[in-house]
C-alpha positions as CSV (number, residue, x, y, z in Angstrom):
1,M,145.4,99.1,90.6
2,S,145.5,95.3,91.3
3,V,142.4,95.4,93.5
4,D,139.2,94.2,91.7
5,L,137.1,97.2,92.5
6,A,134.0,95.9,90.8
7,N,133.6,93.1,93.3
8,L,134.2,95.1,96.4
9,D,131.2,96.2,98.4
10,M,130.8,99.8,99.6
11,T,132.3,99.1,103.0
12,A,135.5,97.7,101.5
13,Q,135.7,100.5,99.0
14,A,135.4,103.1,101.8
15,E,138.1,101.2,103.7
16,L,140.5,101.4,100.7
17,I,140.1,105.1,100.6
18,A,140.5,105.5,104.4
19,R,143.7,103.6,104.3
20,G,145.1,105.6,101.5
21,D,145.2,102.6,99.2
22,A,142.9,104.3,96.6
23,T,141.4,107.7,96.0
24,S,137.8,108.6,95.4
25,T,138.8,109.8,91.9
26,E,140.2,106.3,91.1
27,L,137.0,104.6,92.3
28,V,134.7,107.0,90.5
29,E,136.7,106.7,87.2
30,A,136.5,102.9,87.5
31,A,132.8,103.0,88.1
32,I,132.3,105.4,85.1
33,E,134.3,103.0,82.9
34,R,132.1,100.1,84.0
35,L,129.0,102.0,83.3
36,E,130.2,103.1,79.9
37,K,130.8,99.4,79.1
38,V,127.5,97.9,80.1
39,N,124.9,100.8,79.9
40,P,124.5,100.5,76.1
41,Q,123.1,97.0,76.7
42,L,121.3,97.5,80.0
43,N,120.0,101.1,79.8
44,A,120.3,101.3,83.5
45,A,121.4,104.9,83.7
46,I,119.6,107.7,81.9
47,H,121.3,110.9,83.3
48,L,125.1,110.7,83.3
49,L,126.6,113.0,85.9
50,Y,130.3,112.4,85.2
51,D,131.5,116.0,85.4
52,R,129.8,116.6,88.7
53,A,131.0,113.3,90.1
54,R,134.6,114.0,89.1
55,E,134.5,117.4,90.6
56,R,133.1,116.1,93.9
57,A,135.6,113.2,94.0
58,A,138.5,115.5,93.5
59,G,137.3,118.0,96.2
60,E,137.0,118.0,99.9
61,L,134.6,115.2,100.8
62,P,132.8,114.9,104.2
63,D,134.4,112.4,106.5
64,G,131.3,110.1,106.4
65,A,130.9,106.3,106.6
66,F,131.2,106.0,102.8
67,R,133.6,108.8,101.9
68,G,134.4,108.9,98.2
69,V,132.4,105.8,97.2
70,P,130.6,105.9,93.8
71,F,126.8,105.6,93.9
72,V,123.7,106.0,91.7
73,M,120.3,107.7,92.4
74,K,116.9,106.8,91.0
75,D,115.2,109.4,88.9
76,L,112.2,109.8,91.1
77,L,110.9,111.6,94.2
78,G,114.0,113.7,95.1
79,G,117.7,114.0,94.6
80,N,120.4,116.6,94.4
81,A,119.5,120.2,93.6
82,G,120.2,121.0,89.9
83,E,120.2,117.4,88.7
84,P,117.6,116.1,86.3
85,L,114.3,114.9,87.9
86,H,112.0,113.5,85.3
87,G,110.2,110.6,87.1
88,G,109.9,108.7,83.8
89,M,107.8,111.6,82.3
90,R,108.2,112.7,78.7
91,L,107.0,116.2,79.7
92,M,109.6,116.7,82.4
93,K,112.3,115.6,80.0
94,E,111.1,118.1,77.4
95,L,111.2,120.8,80.0
96,N,114.7,119.8,81.2
97,F,113.3,119.8,84.7
98,V,115.8,119.6,87.6
99,A,115.4,119.2,91.3
100,P,114.9,122.6,92.9
101,E,116.6,121.5,96.2
102,D,118.4,118.7,97.9
103,S,116.0,116.2,99.4
104,Y,116.8,115.4,103.1
105,L,117.9,111.9,101.9
106,A,120.2,113.2,99.2
107,A,121.8,115.5,101.8
108,K,122.4,112.5,104.1
109,F,124.0,110.6,101.2
110,K,126.3,113.6,100.6
111,A,127.2,113.8,104.3
112,A,128.1,110.2,104.2
113,G,130.6,111.0,101.4
114,L,128.9,109.2,98.5
115,V,129.6,110.4,95.0
116,T,126.7,110.1,92.6
117,I,127.8,109.2,89.0
118,A,124.4,108.9,87.4
119,K,120.6,108.8,87.8
120,T,118.8,105.7,86.9
121,N,115.8,104.6,84.9
122,T,112.3,104.3,86.4
123,P,108.8,103.7,85.0
124,E,106.6,106.8,85.0
125,W,106.0,107.8,88.6
126,G,107.1,104.4,89.7
127,L,103.8,102.8,89.0
128,A,104.9,99.5,87.4
129,G,106.7,96.4,88.5
130,T,109.0,96.7,85.5
131,T,111.2,99.6,84.3
132,E,110.1,100.3,80.8
133,P,109.1,103.9,80.4
134,E,108.1,105.1,76.9
135,I,110.4,108.1,77.0
136,Y,113.6,106.3,78.1
137,G,113.0,102.7,77.0
138,P,113.4,99.5,78.9
139,T,116.1,98.6,81.4
140,R,117.4,95.1,80.8
141,N,118.3,92.4,83.4
142,P,122.1,91.9,83.6
143,W,121.5,88.1,83.9
144,D,119.3,87.9,80.8
145,L,118.9,90.9,78.5
146,A,115.5,89.7,77.3
147,R,114.0,90.0,80.8
148,S,112.9,92.7,83.1
149,S,115.1,94.1,85.9
150,G,112.0,94.7,87.9
151,G,110.4,98.0,88.9
152,S,110.2,100.6,89.8
153,S,113.8,100.8,90.9
154,G,115.0,98.6,88.0
155,G,117.7,101.0,86.7
156,S,119.5,101.1,90.1
157,A,119.1,97.3,90.5
158,A,120.6,96.6,87.1
159,A,123.6,98.9,87.9
160,V,124.2,97.2,91.2
161,A,123.9,93.7,89.8
162,A,126.1,94.5,86.9
163,R,128.9,95.6,89.3
164,V,128.8,99.2,88.1
165,V,128.4,100.4,91.7
166,A,128.0,98.5,95.0
167,A,124.8,100.1,96.0
168,G,122.0,102.3,94.5
169,H,119.1,104.4,95.6
170,G,115.5,103.5,95.0
171,G,112.0,103.7,96.5
172,D,109.3,101.2,97.4
173,G,105.5,101.6,97.7
174,G,104.3,98.2,96.5
175,G,107.6,96.3,95.9
176,S,109.7,98.8,94.0
177,L,112.9,98.0,95.9
178,R,112.2,94.3,96.7
179,I,111.0,93.3,93.2
180,P,114.1,94.6,91.4
181,A,116.4,93.2,94.1
182,S,114.8,89.8,93.7
183,E,114.9,89.8,89.9
184,C,118.5,91.0,89.8
185,G,119.8,88.8,92.7
186,I,120.9,91.5,95.1
187,V,119.8,92.8,98.5
188,G,116.7,94.9,98.8
189,L,115.1,96.3,102.0
190,K,112.0,98.5,102.3
191,P,112.5,100.5,105.5
192,T,109.6,100.7,107.8
193,R,107.4,103.8,107.5
194,G,108.9,106.8,109.3
195,R,112.4,105.4,109.2
196,V,113.6,107.5,106.2
197,S,112.4,111.1,105.9
198,G,110.7,112.1,102.6
199,G,111.3,115.7,103.3
200,P,111.3,118.5,102.6
201,A,109.0,117.8,99.7
202,F,106.9,115.0,101.3
203,G,105.7,114.3,104.8
204,E,104.6,110.9,103.7
205,I,104.2,109.3,100.3
206,W,101.1,107.3,99.3
207,H,99.8,107.7,102.8
208,G,102.8,105.9,104.2
209,F,102.9,103.0,101.7
210,A,106.0,104.4,99.9
211,T,109.4,105.2,101.2
212,E,112.9,105.6,99.9
213,G,115.8,103.2,100.4
214,V,118.7,101.4,98.7
215,M,119.7,98.1,97.1
216,T,123.1,96.6,97.8
217,R,125.1,93.4,97.2
218,T,125.9,92.8,100.9
219,I,124.0,92.9,104.2
220,R,126.7,95.0,105.9
221,D,126.4,97.7,103.2
222,M,122.6,97.6,103.7
223,A,123.0,98.1,107.5
224,G,125.6,100.9,107.0
225,L,123.4,102.7,104.6
226,L,120.3,102.3,106.8
227,D,122.4,104.1,109.5
228,V,123.0,106.9,107.0
229,M,119.3,107.2,105.9
230,A,117.5,106.7,109.2
231,G,116.5,109.5,111.5
232,R,113.8,112.1,112.1
233,M,114.0,115.4,110.2
234,P,112.3,118.7,110.9
235,G,108.7,118.6,110.0
236,D,108.3,114.9,109.6
237,P,104.7,113.9,110.7
238,Y,106.0,110.8,112.5
239,S,109.1,108.7,112.8
240,A,110.0,105.1,113.6
241,T,111.6,104.3,116.9
242,P,115.4,104.5,116.6
243,P,117.3,101.2,117.0
244,A,119.1,100.5,120.3
245,R,122.4,100.3,118.5
246,P,123.6,101.2,115.0
247,Y,122.4,98.8,112.3
248,R,125.9,98.1,111.3
249,E,126.7,96.8,114.8
250,L,123.5,94.8,114.9
251,A,124.1,93.2,111.5
252,A,127.6,92.0,112.6
253,R,126.2,90.1,115.7
254,D,125.2,86.5,115.6
255,P,121.4,86.4,116.1
256,E,119.7,84.4,118.8
257,T,117.5,81.6,117.8
258,L,114.6,83.1,115.8
259,R,111.1,82.0,115.4
260,I,110.3,82.2,111.7
261,G,107.0,81.8,110.0
262,F,107.0,80.3,106.5
263,L,104.6,80.7,103.6
264,A,105.3,79.3,100.1
265,A,102.3,80.8,98.4
266,S,101.1,84.1,96.9
267,P,99.3,86.5,99.3
268,F,95.7,87.7,99.3
269,G,94.4,84.7,97.3
270,A,96.4,85.8,94.2
271,G,97.5,83.5,91.4
272,P,99.6,80.4,91.7
273,L,103.2,80.5,92.8
274,H,105.8,79.4,90.2
275,E,107.6,76.2,91.1
276,D,111.0,78.0,90.9
277,C,109.9,80.5,93.5
278,R,108.4,77.8,95.7
279,R,111.7,75.9,95.7
280,A,113.7,79.0,96.5
281,V,111.6,79.8,99.5
282,A,111.7,76.1,100.7
283,A,115.5,76.1,100.3
284,A,115.8,79.3,102.4
285,A,113.5,77.8,105.1
286,E,115.7,74.6,105.1
287,K,118.9,76.7,105.4
288,L,117.5,78.7,108.3
289,S,116.4,75.6,110.1
290,D,119.9,74.1,109.6
291,L,121.3,77.2,111.2
292,G,119.3,76.4,114.3
293,H,116.3,78.7,113.9
294,R,112.7,77.6,114.5
295,V,110.9,77.5,111.1
296,E,107.1,77.0,111.3
297,D,104.5,76.6,108.6
298,E,102.6,79.6,109.9
299,H,101.7,83.1,108.7
300,P,99.3,85.9,109.6
301,A,95.7,85.1,108.8
302,A,95.4,88.6,107.3
303,Y,97.8,87.6,104.6
304,D,95.0,85.5,103.0
305,D,92.5,88.3,102.9
306,P,91.8,89.2,99.3
307,G,90.1,92.4,100.5
308,F,93.5,94.1,100.7
309,M,93.8,95.0,97.1
310,D,90.8,97.3,96.8
311,P,91.7,99.8,99.5
312,F,95.4,99.6,98.5
313,E,94.4,100.5,94.9
314,R,92.1,103.3,96.0
315,I,94.9,105.0,97.9
316,I,97.4,104.7,95.1
317,V,95.0,106.0,92.3
318,A,94.0,108.9,94.5
319,H,97.6,109.9,95.0
320,A,98.2,109.5,91.2
321,A,95.4,112.1,90.6
322,H,97.0,114.4,93.2
323,T,100.4,114.0,91.6
324,F,99.1,114.9,88.2
325,D,97.6,118.1,89.6
326,A,100.8,118.9,91.4
327,V,102.8,118.5,88.2
328,A,100.4,120.8,86.4
329,Q,100.9,123.4,89.1
330,Q,104.7,122.9,89.0
331,V,104.9,123.5,85.2
332,G,102.3,126.3,85.3
333,R,99.7,125.0,82.9
334,E,96.8,122.7,82.6
335,L,97.7,119.2,81.5
336,G,95.7,116.5,79.6
337,P,96.0,112.8,78.8
338,D,98.8,113.4,76.4
339,A,101.1,114.5,79.2
340,V,101.4,111.0,80.6
341,E,101.4,107.4,79.3
342,A,98.0,105.7,78.9
343,Y,98.8,103.4,81.8
344,T,99.4,106.4,84.1
345,W,96.3,108.2,82.8
346,H,94.2,105.2,83.9
347,F,95.4,105.7,87.5
348,I,94.6,109.4,87.3
349,E,91.1,108.9,85.9
350,V,90.2,106.3,88.5
351,G,91.7,108.4,91.2
352,R,89.6,111.4,90.3
353,S,86.5,109.3,91.0
354,V,87.5,108.4,94.5
355,S,85.6,110.6,97.0
356,A,87.2,111.9,100.3
357,S,85.0,109.5,102.2
358,E,86.0,106.5,100.1
359,Y,89.7,107.5,100.5
360,L,89.4,107.8,104.3
361,A,87.5,104.4,104.5
362,A,90.4,102.9,102.5
363,V,92.9,104.3,105.0
364,D,90.9,103.0,107.9
365,W,90.8,99.5,106.4
366,I,94.5,99.4,105.7
367,Q,95.3,100.6,109.2
368,A,93.1,97.9,110.7
369,F,94.8,95.4,108.3
370,G,98.2,96.5,109.6
371,R,97.1,95.8,113.2
372,R,96.0,92.3,112.1
373,M,99.3,91.7,110.4
374,A,101.3,93.0,113.4
375,S,99.6,90.6,115.8
376,F,101.7,87.8,114.2
377,W,104.8,89.4,115.5
378,A,103.2,90.2,118.9
379,D,102.4,86.5,119.2
380,G,106.1,85.7,119.3
381,F,107.3,85.4,115.7
382,D,110.4,87.3,114.7
383,L,110.3,86.9,110.9
384,L,108.0,85.9,108.1
385,L,109.6,84.1,105.1
386,T,107.7,84.5,101.8
387,P,108.4,84.7,98.1
388,T,109.2,88.2,96.9
389,I,107.6,87.7,93.5
390,A,105.3,84.9,92.3
391,E,107.3,84.0,89.1
392,P,110.8,84.4,87.6
393,P,111.6,87.8,86.0
394,P,109.2,88.3,83.1
395,R,110.3,89.0,79.6
396,L,110.4,92.6,78.6
397,G,107.0,93.8,77.3
398,E,105.0,91.3,79.4
399,L,104.0,93.9,82.0
400,T,103.5,96.7,79.6
401,N,101.7,95.3,76.6
402,K,101.3,98.5,74.7
403,G,97.8,98.8,73.2
404,V,96.3,96.5,75.9
405,D,93.6,98.0,78.3
406,P,95.6,99.7,81.1
407,R,93.4,98.0,83.7
408,T,94.5,94.6,82.4
409,V,98.2,95.7,82.5
410,W,97.7,96.9,86.1
411,E,96.2,93.5,87.1
412,R,99.1,91.7,85.4
413,N,101.5,93.8,87.5
414,L,99.8,92.7,90.7
415,E,100.0,88.9,89.9
């Protein structure tokens, strides 16, 4: 085939198949060939699902928006029934644990016609800003193999950036789609809470902080996949208001003049912003201004409140303790510190010390903080332009530092 499949986005690949200019089998085989070529260097994919993918590509596929297009899924939260689901845990790998059912999101991906060729690497439970689980090893950045691809969706990000696939699944609670997208130079979007169902396993994740989504190489693919993912499902505790028109249509329209706030600094009084990151934000602001938008040196006052981190952490560690108990129930036995990495055990231990009253107080604080942040948009701003991360991609090992106090590692992840 003369077409350069590696550089086509998902939309273009789906159009090839719809026109009869290529088959799903051809696209899937090409993606598998690319993965086989780069994965020994990147360690992006940890579960290779080639036989399943070939069978699905050769069969009757749903007539969805991305019929026959190859895809990768992150090894965390949900997935397709019968496929590995380890979440970065040595224990789950040793048990050969598989997903007991399709998640609602996995079912939507199937209905769209996507063909999953592999599941990708993740840190244990998605708790780090780098993808370096002890059991599967580090995922490397395609642009510099000595550096991190970000976390926790770093495996999918590396696969997309390396042109293995045009889009990949991930999740985000504290940056886990946005950080890898930034570090790998692709498109990442954390959908608003209630936009993507976490069911049937979850009503909400991390009390609404976390959600699932995708990373892509083009905006139109992101819009099309958001159309696929969005929508209330049975039993969801709440859902976001549906868009007036499909996201794919909205993304194709020229926007009206937007009022954009601009902040070239780290939030919450955190550490200094690297000059490379500051320049990148300034260049984006200048470009937006050149396009005719109103860019103002303004941001929500709440963004400067260092008090955010304590309640945020309290919610995360409490959920880590709950997850540990849920895993023990799932495998049918009591578990101890040796069942998880030392870094994860730190979250569990701290989480067990959080009382119900303290947890609810943290939720109250975060919800009040959310209202303070939202007032910025209510006052007439359309967007807030900020750095995604405060420094260029770190070298592998910088955010794990085996043998270092886990609390110190966690604080380094937050910088």
